[in-house]
C-alpha positions as CSV (number, residue, x, y, z in Angstrom):
1,M,15.8,-19.8,22.8
2,G,16.5,-23.2,21.3
3,V,20.0,-22.0,20.3
4,T,20.6,-20.7,23.8
5,R,19.7,-24.1,25.3
6,H,22.2,-25.9,23.0
7,V,25.0,-23.4,23.7
8,G,24.4,-23.9,27.5
9,E,24.6,-27.7,27.2
10,A,27.8,-27.4,25.1
11,L,29.4,-25.2,27.7
12,V,28.6,-27.8,30.4
13,S,29.9,-30.8,28.4
14,E,33.1,-29.1,27.2
15,S,34.1,-27.0,30.3
16,S,36.0,-29.9,31.9
17,L,38.0,-30.5,28.7
18,R,38.8,-27.0,27.6
19,V,38.9,-25.0,30.8
20,R,41.2,-26.5,33.5
21,G,42.0,-23.4,35.5
22,G,38.4,-22.2,35.9
23,R,35.1,-22.2,34.0
24,V,33.4,-20.4,31.2
25,V,31.3,-17.5,32.4
26,S,28.1,-17.3,30.4
27,V,25.8,-14.4,31.0
28,G,22.2,-14.7,29.9
29,I,20.4,-11.5,28.8
30,A,16.6,-11.8,28.5
31,P,13.5,-9.6,28.6
32,W,11.7,-9.7,31.9
33,G,8.3,-9.9,30.2
34,I,8.8,-13.3,28.7
35,I,10.1,-15.2,31.7
36,E,8.0,-18.1,33.1
37,R,7.1,-17.6,36.8
38,R,9.1,-14.4,36.9
39,Q,7.3,-13.3,40.1
40,D,9.1,-16.0,42.0
41,L,12.4,-14.3,41.2
42,I,11.6,-11.0,42.9
43,G,13.7,-10.4,46.0
44,R,17.0,-9.1,47.2
45,N,19.9,-11.0,48.9
46,K,17.9,-14.3,49.1
47,D,17.7,-17.7,47.5
48,V,14.5,-18.6,45.7
49,P,13.6,-22.0,44.2
50,Y,13.2,-22.0,40.4
51,I,12.3,-24.9,38.2
52,P,13.5,-24.3,34.6
53,I,10.5,-26.1,32.9
54,N,8.3,-24.5,30.4
55,A,4.5,-24.6,31.1
56,P,2.4,-26.4,28.4
57,K,0.9,-24.0,25.8
58,S,2.4,-21.0,27.5
59,R,3.8,-18.0,25.6
60,F,6.4,-17.6,28.3
61,V,9.7,-19.4,28.5
62,A,11.9,-20.7,31.4
63,L,15.4,-19.5,32.1
64,N,18.3,-21.7,30.9
65,S,19.9,-23.3,34.0
66,H,23.3,-23.6,32.3
67,H,24.1,-19.9,32.5
68,T,26.3,-18.5,35.2
69,F,24.5,-15.1,35.6
70,F,21.3,-13.5,34.2
71,L,20.5,-9.9,33.3
72,L,16.8,-9.4,33.0
73,V,15.6,-6.3,31.1
74,D,12.2,-4.8,32.0
75,N,10.7,-2.1,29.8
76,G,7.1,-2.7,30.9
77,T,6.1,-4.9,28.0
78,I,4.7,-8.5,28.5
79,G,5.3,-11.4,26.1
80,K,7.5,-9.4,23.7
81,Y,11.1,-9.9,22.6
82,G,13.5,-7.0,21.9
83,P,13.8,-5.0,25.1
84,E,17.1,-6.7,25.8
85,L,18.8,-5.8,22.5
86,I,19.9,-2.3,23.5
87,L,21.4,-3.5,26.8
88,R,23.1,-6.4,25.2
89,R,24.7,-4.2,22.5
90,K,26.0,-1.7,25.1
91,L,27.5,-4.5,27.1
92,E,29.1,-6.1,24.1
93,N,30.5,-2.7,23.1
94,Y,32.0,-2.2,26.5
95,I,33.5,-5.7,26.6
96,S,35.0,-5.2,23.2
97,K,37.0,-2.2,24.4
98,Q,38.6,-4.1,27.3
99,R,42.2,-5.1,26.8
100,I,43.5,-8.6,27.6
101,E,46.8,-8.0,29.4
102,A,47.8,-11.6,29.1
103,R,47.7,-11.3,25.4
104,G,49.8,-8.2,25.1
105,G,47.0,-5.7,25.4
106,L,44.9,-7.3,22.6
107,A,41.3,-6.0,22.5
108,T,38.6,-8.5,23.3
109,P,37.3,-9.9,19.9
110,V,33.6,-9.8,19.3
111,V,31.8,-11.6,16.5
112,C,28.1,-12.2,15.8
113,V,26.9,-15.7,14.8
114,V,23.4,-15.8,13.2
115,I,21.6,-19.1,13.7
116,E,17.9,-19.0,12.6
117,G,16.4,-15.8,14.2
118,G,13.5,-13.5,13.6
119,P,13.0,-9.9,12.5
120,Q,14.9,-8.6,15.5
121,T,17.9,-10.6,14.4
122,I,18.1,-8.8,11.0
123,R,17.9,-5.4,12.8
124,Q,20.7,-6.5,15.1
125,V,22.9,-7.6,12.2
126,L,22.4,-4.2,10.7
127,E,23.5,-2.5,13.9
128,Y,26.6,-4.7,14.0
129,V,27.8,-4.1,10.4
130,T,27.1,-0.3,10.6
131,D,28.6,0.2,14.1
132,S,32.0,1.9,14.7
133,P,34.1,-0.2,14.8
134,P,32.0,-2.8,12.9
135,V,31.5,-6.3,14.2
136,P,31.9,-9.2,11.7
137,V,28.8,-11.4,11.2
138,I,28.7,-15.2,10.5
139,V,25.5,-16.3,9.0
140,C,24.8,-20.1,9.3
141,D,23.0,-21.0,6.1
142,G,20.4,-23.8,6.4
143,T,19.4,-23.0,10.0
144,G,16.1,-21.3,8.9
145,R,14.3,-18.0,8.9
146,A,16.5,-14.9,9.2
147,A,19.7,-16.8,8.6
148,D,18.5,-18.3,5.4
149,I,17.1,-15.0,4.1
150,L,20.4,-13.2,4.8
151,A,22.4,-16.0,3.2
152,F,20.1,-15.9,0.1
153,V,20.4,-12.1,-0.4
154,H,24.1,-12.2,0.3
155,K,24.7,-14.8,-2.4
156,Y,23.0,-12.8,-5.1
157,A,24.5,-9.5,-3.9
158,S,27.8,-10.6,-5.5
159,S,26.2,-9.8,-8.9
160,G,25.1,-6.4,-7.8
161,L,22.1,-4.9,-6.0
162,N,20.1,-4.6,-9.2
163,L,19.4,-8.3,-9.2
164,I,18.0,-8.0,-5.6
165,E,15.9,-5.0,-6.6
166,A,14.5,-7.0,-9.5
167,N,13.3,-9.7,-7.1
168,R,12.0,-7.2,-4.5
169,D,8.4,-8.5,-4.5
170,T,9.4,-12.1,-4.1
171,I,11.7,-11.3,-1.2
172,I,9.0,-9.2,0.5
173,L,6.4,-12.0,0.2
174,T,8.9,-14.4,1.7
175,L,9.4,-12.1,4.6
176,E,5.7,-11.9,5.2
177,R,5.3,-15.7,5.1
178,V,8.3,-16.6,7.2
179,F,7.9,-14.0,9.9
180,E,4.0,-13.7,9.7
181,I,4.1,-9.9,9.5
182,R,2.1,-7.2,7.6
183,P,3.2,-6.0,4.1
184,S,4.3,-2.6,5.5
185,Q,6.5,-4.3,8.1
186,A,7.9,-6.6,5.4
187,E,8.9,-3.7,3.2
188,K,10.7,-2.0,6.1
189,L,12.5,-5.3,6.9
190,F,13.5,-5.6,3.2
191,T,15.1,-2.2,3.4
192,E,17.1,-3.3,6.4
193,V,18.2,-6.5,4.7
194,L,19.3,-4.4,1.7
195,Q,21.4,-2.2,4.0
196,C,23.0,-5.3,5.6
197,V,24.2,-6.6,2.3
198,R,25.7,-3.3,1.4
199,K,28.3,-4.2,4.0
200,R,28.8,-7.5,2.3
201,D,32.5,-7.7,3.2
202,L,31.6,-7.9,6.9
203,I,29.2,-10.9,6.4
204,T,30.5,-14.4,6.0
205,V,28.1,-17.2,5.1
206,F,28.8,-20.6,6.7
207,R,27.4,-23.6,4.9
208,L,27.4,-26.9,6.8
209,K,27.5,-29.0,3.6
210,E,30.7,-27.5,2.3
211,G,32.8,-29.2,5.0
212,C,34.2,-26.0,6.4
213,E,34.5,-25.7,10.2
214,L,32.6,-23.0,12.0
215,D,35.5,-21.9,14.2
216,Q,37.7,-21.4,11.1
217,S,35.0,-19.2,9.5
218,I,34.7,-17.1,12.7
219,L,38.5,-16.6,13.1
220,S,38.9,-15.8,9.4
221,A,36.1,-13.2,9.7
222,L,37.8,-11.6,12.8
223,L,41.2,-11.4,11.1
224,H,39.7,-9.8,8.0
225,A,37.3,-7.4,9.7
226,Q,39.1,-6.1,12.7
227,R,42.3,-5.0,10.9
228,L,44.6,-6.4,13.6
229,N,48.4,-6.1,13.3
230,P,50.3,-9.4,12.7
231,P,51.2,-10.0,16.4
232,E,47.5,-9.6,17.4
233,Q,46.5,-11.9,14.6
234,L,49.0,-14.5,15.7
235,S,47.8,-14.2,19.3
236,L,44.2,-14.7,18.3
237,A,45.0,-17.7,16.1
238,L,47.0,-19.2,18.9
239,T,44.2,-18.7,21.4
240,W,41.8,-20.5,19.0
241,N,44.5,-23.1,18.3
242,R,44.2,-22.8,14.5
243,V,47.7,-23.2,13.1
244,D,46.3,-23.5,9.6
245,I,44.9,-19.9,9.9
246,A,48.2,-18.7,11.2
247,R,50.0,-20.2,8.2
248,S,47.6,-18.8,5.6
249,H,46.7,-15.4,7.1
250,V,49.5,-14.4,9.5
251,F,52.8,-15.7,8.1
252,N,52.8,-14.5,4.5
253,E,55.5,-12.9,2.4
254,D,54.2,-9.4,3.0
255,V,55.0,-9.4,6.7
256,E,58.5,-9.0,8.1
257,W,58.9,-10.1,11.7
258,P,61.6,-8.2,13.7
259,E,64.0,-10.2,15.8
260,G,62.5,-11.3,19.0
261,S,58.9,-10.4,18.0
262,L,57.8,-14.0,18.1
263,E,59.1,-14.9,21.5
264,Q,55.9,-14.0,23.4
265,A,54.0,-16.2,21.0
266,M,56.4,-19.0,21.6
267,M,56.0,-18.6,25.4
268,D,52.2,-18.8,25.0
269,A,52.4,-21.8,22.7
270,L,54.6,-23.7,25.3
271,V,52.4,-22.7,28.2
272,N,49.2,-23.8,26.5
273,D,50.8,-26.9,25.0
274,R,50.2,-25.8,21.4
275,I,52.6,-28.3,19.8
276,E,51.8,-27.4,16.2
277,F,52.3,-23.7,16.9
278,V,55.7,-24.4,18.5
279,K,56.7,-26.2,15.2
280,L,55.4,-23.3,13.2
281,L,57.4,-20.7,15.2
282,L,60.5,-22.8,15.0
283,E,60.0,-22.9,11.2
284,Q,59.7,-19.1,11.2
285,G,63.1,-18.7,12.8
286,V,62.6,-18.5,16.6
287,T,66.1,-19.1,18.2
288,M,65.6,-21.2,21.3
289,S,69.0,-20.3,22.8
290,K,68.0,-16.6,22.8
291,F,64.4,-17.3,23.7
292,L,64.9,-19.5,26.7
293,T,66.0,-17.6,29.8
294,I,66.0,-18.4,33.5
295,Q,62.9,-16.3,34.1
296,R,61.0,-17.9,31.2
297,L,61.9,-21.5,32.2
298,E,60.7,-20.8,35.8
299,E,57.5,-19.4,34.4
300,L,57.0,-22.6,32.5
301,Y,57.5,-24.7,35.6
302,N,55.0,-22.6,37.5
303,S,52.4,-22.4,34.9
304,K,48.9,-23.7,35.9
305,Q,48.0,-24.6,32.3
306,G,48.6,-28.0,30.7
307,P,47.8,-31.5,31.8
308,A,47.7,-32.6,35.5
309,N,51.1,-33.8,36.7
310,T,52.8,-35.0,39.8
311,L,55.6,-32.4,40.0
312,R,54.1,-30.8,43.2
313,Y,54.3,-34.1,45.0
314,I,58.0,-34.4,44.3
315,I,58.6,-30.8,45.3
316,R,57.1,-31.5,48.7
317,D,59.5,-34.4,49.1
318,V,62.6,-32.4,48.5
319,K,61.4,-29.2,50.3
320,K,59.4,-29.6,53.4
321,N,56.6,-27.3,54.7
322,I,56.2,-25.2,51.6
323,P,53.2,-22.8,51.5
324,R,50.3,-23.3,49.1
325,D,51.3,-20.4,46.9
326,Y,54.9,-21.4,46.7
327,R,56.7,-20.6,43.5
328,Y,59.0,-23.3,42.2
329,T,62.6,-22.2,41.4
330,L,65.1,-23.9,39.2
331,I,67.1,-24.7,42.3
332,D,64.1,-26.8,43.4
333,I,63.8,-28.4,40.0
334,G,67.5,-29.4,40.3
335,L,66.8,-31.2,43.6
336,V,63.8,-33.0,41.9
337,I,66.0,-34.1,39.0
338,N,68.7,-35.4,41.4
339,K,66.1,-37.3,43.3
340,L,64.5,-38.9,40.3
341,M,67.8,-39.7,38.5
342,G,69.3,-41.2,41.6
343,G,72.9,-42.4,42.1
344,A,75.6,-39.8,41.7
345,Y,73.7,-37.8,39.2
346,R,74.0,-34.0,39.7
347,S,71.7,-31.7,37.8
348,F,73.1,-28.5,36.3
349,Y,70.6,-26.5,38.3
350,S,72.1,-27.7,41.6
351,R,75.7,-26.8,40.7
352,K,77.5,-23.8,42.0
353,K,78.1,-22.2,38.7
354,F,74.4,-22.2,37.8
355,R,73.4,-20.9,41.2
356,T,75.7,-17.9,40.8
357,S,74.2,-17.2,37.3
358,Y,70.8,-17.6,38.9
359,E,71.6,-14.9,41.5
360,N,72.9,-12.6,38.8
361,S,69.7,-13.1,36.8
362,M,67.6,-12.3,39.8
363,A,69.7,-9.2,40.5
364,R,68.8,-7.9,37.0
365,S,65.1,-8.8,37.5
366,P,63.4,-7.0,40.5
367,R,60.2,-9.0,40.0
368,L,62.0,-12.4,40.2
369,Q,64.1,-11.1,43.1
370,R,60.9,-10.2,45.0
371,I,59.2,-13.5,44.4
372,N,62.3,-15.7,45.2
373,S,63.8,-13.5,48.0
374,H,64.9,-16.6,50.0
375,I,66.9,-18.0,47.1
376,F,68.3,-14.5,46.4
377,H,69.8,-14.1,49.9
378,N,71.2,-17.6,50.0
379,S,72.8,-17.2,46.5
380,K,74.2,-13.8,47.5
381,S,76.1,-15.3,50.4
382,L,77.3,-18.1,48.1
383,L,78.5,-15.6,45.6
384,Q,80.5,-13.7,48.2
385,K,82.0,-16.9,49.5
386,S,82.9,-18.3,46.0
387,S,84.5,-15.0,45.0
388,T,87.3,-15.7,47.6
389,S,88.1,-19.1,46.0
390,P,91.2,-19.2,43.7
391,K,89.2,-21.3,41.2
392,S,86.1,-19.1,41.1
393,F,85.3,-17.5,37.8
394,N,85.1,-13.8,37.2
395,T,81.8,-12.8,38.8
396,Q,81.9,-9.2,37.5
397,T,82.1,-10.4,34.0
398,D,79.3,-12.8,34.5
399,L,77.2,-10.0,36.0
400,Q,77.6,-8.1,32.8
401,S,76.8,-11.0,30.5
402,D,73.4,-12.6,29.9
403,F,73.1,-16.2,30.8
404,E,72.1,-18.6,27.9
405,F,71.3,-22.3,28.1
406,E,73.8,-24.2,26.0
407,Y,71.2,-26.9,25.2
408,P,67.8,-25.2,25.3
409,F,65.9,-28.1,23.8
410,S,67.3,-30.4,26.5
411,E,66.1,-28.1,29.2
412,L,62.6,-27.9,27.6
413,L,62.6,-31.7,27.3
414,V,63.1,-32.1,31.0
415,W,60.4,-29.5,31.7
416,A,57.9,-31.3,29.4
417,V,58.6,-34.7,31.0
418,L,58.3,-33.4,34.6
419,T,55.0,-31.7,33.7
420,K,53.8,-34.7,31.7
421,R,53.5,-33.1,28.3
422,Q,54.4,-36.1,26.2
423,G,53.7,-34.5,22.9
424,M,55.8,-31.5,23.7
425,A,58.6,-33.8,25.0
426,M,58.6,-35.7,21.7
427,L,58.9,-32.4,19.8
428,M,61.8,-31.3,22.0
429,W,63.5,-34.6,21.5
430,Q,63.4,-34.2,17.8
431,H,65.3,-30.9,18.0
432,G,68.7,-30.2,19.3
433,E,71.6,-32.4,20.1
434,E,72.3,-35.7,21.9
435,A,69.1,-37.6,20.8
436,T,70.1,-40.9,22.4
437,A,71.0,-39.3,25.8
438,K,67.8,-37.2,25.8
439,A,65.7,-40.3,25.2
440,L,67.4,-42.2,28.0
441,V,67.1,-39.3,30.4
442,A,63.4,-38.9,29.6
443,A,62.8,-42.6,30.0
444,K,64.6,-42.6,33.4
445,L,62.6,-39.6,34.6
446,Y,59.3,-41.1,33.5
447,K,60.1,-44.4,35.3
448,A,61.0,-42.6,38.4
449,L,57.9,-40.4,38.2
450,A,55.8,-43.6,37.9
451,H,57.3,-45.1,41.0
452,E,56.8,-41.9,42.9
453,A,53.2,-41.8,41.8
454,A,52.7,-45.4,43.0
455,D,54.3,-44.5,46.4
456,D,52.0,-41.6,46.8
457,D,49.0,-43.9,46.2
458,L,47.9,-42.1,43.1
459,E,45.6,-43.7,40.6
460,T,46.9,-46.8,38.8
461,E,46.2,-45.1,35.5
462,V,48.7,-42.4,36.2
463,Y,51.4,-45.1,36.9
464,E,50.6,-47.0,33.7
465,E,50.6,-43.8,31.7
466,L,54.0,-42.7,32.9
467,R,55.4,-46.2,32.3
468,S,54.1,-46.2,28.7
469,Y,55.7,-42.8,28.1
470,A,59.0,-44.3,29.4
471,K,58.7,-47.2,27.0
472,E,58.2,-44.8,24.0
473,F,61.5,-43.1,24.8
474,E,63.3,-46.4,25.4
475,A,62.2,-47.5,21.9
476,L,63.5,-44.2,20.4
477,A,66.9,-44.6,22.1
478,L,67.2,-48.2,20.8
479,H,66.2,-47.1,17.3
480,V,68.7,-44.3,17.2
481,L,71.6,-46.6,18.4
482,D,70.6,-49.3,15.9
483,Y,70.6,-46.8,13.0
484,C,74.0,-45.3,14.0
485,Y,75.4,-48.8,14.3
486,Q,74.3,-49.7,10.8
487,Q,75.9,-46.6,9.4
488,D,79.2,-46.6,11.3
489,D,79.9,-49.1,14.1
490,D,83.0,-47.3,15.4
491,R,81.2,-44.0,15.7
492,A,78.3,-45.7,17.4
493,Q,80.7,-47.0,20.1
494,Q,82.0,-43.5,20.5
495,L,78.4,-42.3,20.9
496,L,77.9,-44.7,23.8
497,T,81.1,-43.6,25.6
498,Y,81.1,-39.9,24.9
499,E,81.1,-37.8,28.0
500,L,77.9,-35.8,28.3
501,R,78.7,-32.5,30.0
502,N,75.1,-31.5,30.0
503,W,74.0,-34.7,31.8
504,S,76.2,-34.7,34.9
505,K,79.2,-36.0,32.8
506,Q,77.5,-39.3,32.3
507,T,77.6,-41.4,29.1
508,C,74.9,-43.0,27.1
509,L,76.0,-46.4,28.3
510,S,75.8,-45.4,32.0
511,L,72.4,-43.8,31.4
512,A,71.2,-47.0,29.8
513,V,72.2,-48.9,32.9
514,A,70.4,-46.3,35.1
515,V,67.3,-46.8,33.1
516,N,67.8,-50.5,33.1
517,H,67.3,-50.6,29.3
518,R,68.1,-54.2,28.7
519,A,67.3,-54.1,25.0
520,L,69.9,-51.4,24.4
521,L,72.5,-53.1,26.7
522,S,72.1,-56.4,24.7
523,H,72.5,-54.6,21.4
524,P,75.6,-55.8,19.4
525,C,77.2,-52.4,19.7
526,C,77.1,-52.5,23.5
527,Q,78.2,-56.1,23.6
528,I,81.2,-55.4,21.4
529,L,82.1,-52.5,23.6
530,L,81.9,-54.6,26.8
531,A,84.0,-57.3,25.2
532,D,86.7,-54.7,24.4
533,L,86.6,-53.6,28.0
534,W,87.0,-57.2,29.2
535,L,89.8,-58.0,26.8
536,G,91.6,-54.7,27.2
537,G,94.5,-54.3,24.7
538,L,94.2,-57.9,23.4
539,R,93.2,-58.1,19.8
540,T,90.1,-60.3,19.2
541,R,90.9,-62.9,16.6
542,K,90.0,-66.5,15.8
543,N,90.4,-68.9,18.8
544,T,91.5,-66.1,21.1
545,N,90.2,-67.8,24.2
546,I,92.1,-71.0,23.5
547,K,95.3,-69.0,22.9
548,V,94.8,-67.2,26.2
549,M,94.4,-70.5,28.1
550,L,97.5,-71.9,26.4
551,G,99.4,-68.7,27.3
552,L,98.5,-69.2,31.0
553,L,99.8,-72.7,30.9
554,C,102.9,-71.9,28.9
555,P,103.9,-68.2,29.2
556,P,106.1,-68.2,26.0
557,L,103.0,-68.8,24.0
558,I,101.8,-65.3,24.9
559,L,103.9,-64.0,22.0
560,V,101.3,-65.8,19.7
561,L,98.6,-63.5,20.9
562,G,97.9,-60.2,19.0
563,F,97.7,-56.8,20.8
564,R,96.4,-53.5,19.7
565,S,98.7,-50.7,18.6
566,R,99.2,-47.5,20.6
567,E,97.0,-45.5,18.2
568,E,94.2,-48.1,18.6
569,L,94.5,-48.0,22.4
570,K,93.9,-44.2,22.4
571,T,90.5,-44.7,20.7
572,M,89.4,-47.4,23.1
573,P,87.1,-46.7,26.0
574,Q,88.5,-46.5,29.5
575,T,87.2,-46.5,33.0
576,R,86.6,-43.4,35.0
577,E,89.4,-44.2,37.3
578,E,91.9,-44.6,34.4
579,H,90.7,-41.4,32.9
580,Q,91.2,-39.5,36.2
581,E,94.6,-40.9,36.6
582,E,95.7,-39.6,33.2
583,D,93.9,-36.2,33.6
584,P,94.3,-35.1,37.3
585,L,93.1,-31.6,36.4
586,R,89.7,-32.9,35.5
587,S,89.5,-34.8,38.8
588,S,90.4,-31.7,40.8
589,D,87.8,-29.6,38.9
590,S,85.2,-32.2,39.6
591,E,86.1,-32.1,43.3
592,S,86.0,-28.3,43.4
593,D,82.5,-28.4,41.9
594,T,81.2,-30.5,44.8
595,D,79.5,-28.1,47.2
596,S,79.2,-28.2,50.9
597,D,75.9,-28.7,52.7
598,E,75.6,-25.0,53.3
599,E,76.2,-24.1,49.7
600,N,73.6,-26.6,48.6
601,M,71.0,-24.7,50.4
602,D,69.4,-27.6,52.3
603,M,69.8,-30.1,49.5
604,R,68.4,-33.5,50.4
605,N,70.4,-36.7,50.1
606,D,70.0,-38.1,46.6
607,H,68.4,-41.5,46.4
608,D,67.0,-43.7,43.7
609,P,63.2,-43.7,43.7
610,E,63.1,-47.0,42.0
611,T,64.4,-48.9,45.1
612,G,60.9,-49.0,46.5
613,R,58.0,-51.0,45.2
614,P,55.0,-49.1,43.9
615,A,51.6,-49.6,45.4
616,S,48.5,-50.5,43.6
617,V,50.1,-52.8,40.9
618,T,49.3,-56.3,39.9
619,S,51.4,-59.3,40.7
620,T,52.6,-59.5,37.1
621,E,53.9,-55.9,37.3
622,M,55.5,-56.6,40.6
623,E,57.5,-59.5,39.1
624,E,58.5,-57.3,36.2
625,M,59.7,-54.6,38.5
626,E,61.7,-57.0,40.7
627,G,63.3,-58.4,37.5
628,E,64.5,-54.9,36.6
629,Y,66.6,-54.7,39.8
630,N,68.5,-57.9,38.9
631,V,70.8,-56.3,36.4
632,D,73.2,-58.7,34.7
633,A,76.9,-58.8,35.5
634,K,78.0,-56.8,32.4
635,A,75.6,-54.0,33.1
636,Q,76.9,-53.9,36.7
637,L,80.4,-53.5,35.3
638,V,79.3,-50.7,33.1
639,H,77.6,-48.8,36.0
640,S,80.6,-49.2,38.3
641,V,83.2,-48.0,35.8
642,S,81.0,-45.2,34.2
643,L,82.7,-45.3,30.8
644,V,84.3,-42.3,29.1
645,S,86.2,-42.2,25.9
646,H,90.0,-41.7,25.8
647,P,91.2,-38.0,25.7
648,S,92.8,-37.1,22.5
649,P,94.8,-34.0,21.4
650,Q,93.0,-34.0,18.1
651,P,90.0,-31.7,18.1
652,S,88.1,-34.0,15.7
653,R,88.1,-36.9,18.0
654,L,85.5,-37.4,20.7
655,R,86.5,-37.4,24.4
């Protein structure tokens, strides 16, 4: 009963940390004949007051109030333990045969942990190890009585049962003294102990002083005793969040994993925010471009697991009057991204090409089509309309091909940021392409989420937490740029002006302005780039400003100035207007990609969430925020021209 009390207290203290979507259901099974004030519990469909306090010097015990339900077993005896064992074993056997559909039909694992205990504990251990299928047993050595006796006999059983038989009399005397039983009962109990250690491979002795963790011993015993196949072992290790067990027991050289067999484990790891498991599965060869589909990405956005976030508040801003059980779609997420990024940013999810692929994906998935029927009908009409356009792509070919995200790690980064999974966002930033752009986008989204949280009068801690996450990504973007600049300054400038097709055709420099990343904009690489824009084709040499002034006063002196060659001008950055003048096809494609209000399916007007002041902030934070809006003149220039690099016929040169 002492162990039961401690387990109940542990459930209460840990339930809020480990169980976010519900609570741990603990069922207490006890004999009716030992319950204190049991007559007060007699009744049907009524509430009775019960004070769980043991009476002084009473042989009866009170019920543990930390249990959810109670099963009280009555066999007519008073003051005796044991009547509940048969019912408990039958219930455990029934539960062990139930399949967990969320884990791919994995059977419910059952393990017996022995802490202290009396003679009935030894008999129960014997039933566990001789049952079919057997149940693994963990014996906690040093906890007293039955546990210590089983651990002692188990230790010497490694040398053979002859050594135990030689010390038969000593063990029997110990049983008499510890359990206060008669010699005949002790001899019978010794026989049961001997039968237990014959199944030595099913018994694991856990010693507190050895530094091993109890959950590691339990999981190792389950994997060893239940003879699970590798996917079931991986699912069990993921549920227990023991990546070390997965490395040592599951992923070994003897197991060959077919292609796609680890995708469900990756999905579970993402949903449950198991960062180390995601790393492990990536090491084992999971291909994110094949794993990440439209259906799976929507499942991630609609998952109830993980930390609390503010995504639902933003969804309510872009879609009015949504029901409580509303399921988010990627179309909705696109509207959220547009709102948070502000300006002329257009998310890939809100573009016509993606919505057509989205409709095709729903057509191949009846379940997704049923859940998102309103999106399906709107997209269907859009598909019929776009098929008449001369610039529309071949919809029949797209129907036959599976959609794949070109940058899956970028999509998962946005998901992790919007759902406030900072550790997962950092991991997704480390993988994939466009590290600087991803860091700037993450910082912008976090800042916008912080302002939205303040506008919604959420707790100040939420605002500060989101701002701190944004600063972490700002530091990463600056660190990457500084490293690239030290390695190759020319390529670093190309990195800043490279057109990012995945990020609404922005550049790293324009994203830095959107984030108001002053430290990055004041970096020498950005300043040199801005100076080149200001001077145009003029070559920067010694006393250039003086020569320009003299050239204005005396035009013939212009010949003294140096100018860049035609080849050098091709590698220089240019404004968006200049680029569109030289490439009218790109401009027309950009215009054709802009959808009408009807095709946008009630898209709200984009606006920058950082234009409003957050509530519940200090005066110092208010001054800091007001200073962010006063962008210097050079940054204003960068934002207005939205730099892209010069087009080049050579494939090795960046656009």
